[in-house]
Phi, psi and omega in degrees: 000138179300152180244143175235109181052044175085000181241138181294151181294329179297316181288318179293337179301319181295325177291316178297317180299324180296327181281314186269343177079013179205161177288140187229164180280172179293322180295324178292320178302318180295317179295314184293321178300319177298317178299318180298316180302319180294324178297317181296311179295323179295316178292322184291328185255351184305125179292144177263101190264357177233171174280151182230092181301323187243123183238121184254136181225135176197166181232152169228166192231143184210164181263132180212144178288136182210118184051048174073007181229141179281127182235154175267112186248158181262135172256110180271126186236135175232127168227168188211156167265118184276176177292348174277357178085001180256157178272145181223130175283123192255314188198150170219130176222154177252139177215172180287335179199171181273063187264168177300318179296319181293316178295321180296323175297316178298313180291328174296322178293318178300316178299320180295331177278354175116011182301132182204163175078009184293124176249335183216129169255128181253122188197173173281174184270040175290130184301318181296319182296312182299319182294321178295320178298313179299326180287313189265329180234065191295339182266356184278140175282146181249121175256116179288128180304121183288334176293312179299319181295315178301317175302315181297322178293315184292336178294347187255011180232159177296154180305320185296342183254354188293321178297312182295311181293329176299315180297321180291319179293318180301323180297331179301310186278357172258003181294149185289349182205162174298319179301316179290321175303322180291325177297319179291323175300317179296317178297316176299321184294328180269352177258246182298327182299336179297334182276344186226072184299323180297323177293322181293324178297317178298321180288320181294326180291330185263348190298315182299312178292336182275356178241024173295335185296343180290347175279004182239170186304138184301331178291343180265348192305311186302327187264354183245002182259355176222169174255033182302326181295323178287326178296320177296322180294315175303320177298323178291317177301312181300318180299318183283335182258004182300322183288343182283326184074230177275132177292148180292338175197172180288333180299308183295329178295317177296321180301306189290317181300315179299314180296316178301312179300317177299322177294314184291330178266001179296339181279356181295336184283345188284334179209155181287136185270318178222148173278096188281352173294335178292330176294318179294316181297317177299318182294324181289323177294318182297324178291000000 
């Protein structure tokens, strides 16, 4: 049977079908595989010619064969909002885990390609990710995703209280100022929060990192306090790769994830995501 980069065309065919949505010939598999390889290299080597004030980082997980065994591997994804106000997919890498070393390698590659001007990293509270940001981008503020924090808090309460507490926690991050958010936190602590001390410990520990967005223009708050954009991208990737099951190897996994991500984010060029002139205006006022 013909081989494509060390993987049989029959096995690669399932990957290609997931991308194209139909069964394809061996020759088509070969052509598509070459195109996917070009996509991976193009994204990996693209120079970053503008500044990117907001950098979003998150990981998703998939199964791929590695050393003759199917392993759950992590796909680390980075996108950013540039000074042009548009979102840009910056990098996708595959690793054994969401470790400090893996994230530091990705961030290091971005810096080598010209990453500059980052003011805020929006991410979950993964220890390895946070450590990597402090190592590679030590002066950048870190915004903990408020959606992830809320999930962590609700996981520590009974089901019957999750609806009520969820609304209360959401109100914290919808407050018109950090000071008002603190007032709402205190009110929650003496009210419903008194019944769920473990949840309040989790919320207290994450509150400071989850309110970094208040240091930026109010018009940006809704879009810089969560990684929802990446969550939607991960959902599209999962939908497209469901038919593949376990990838024949990590290389084919990276090819397809990159292709799906590039296709899903191609619409980002159509409209501005944030008015970045507001960021310059706020900085001028602060000075």
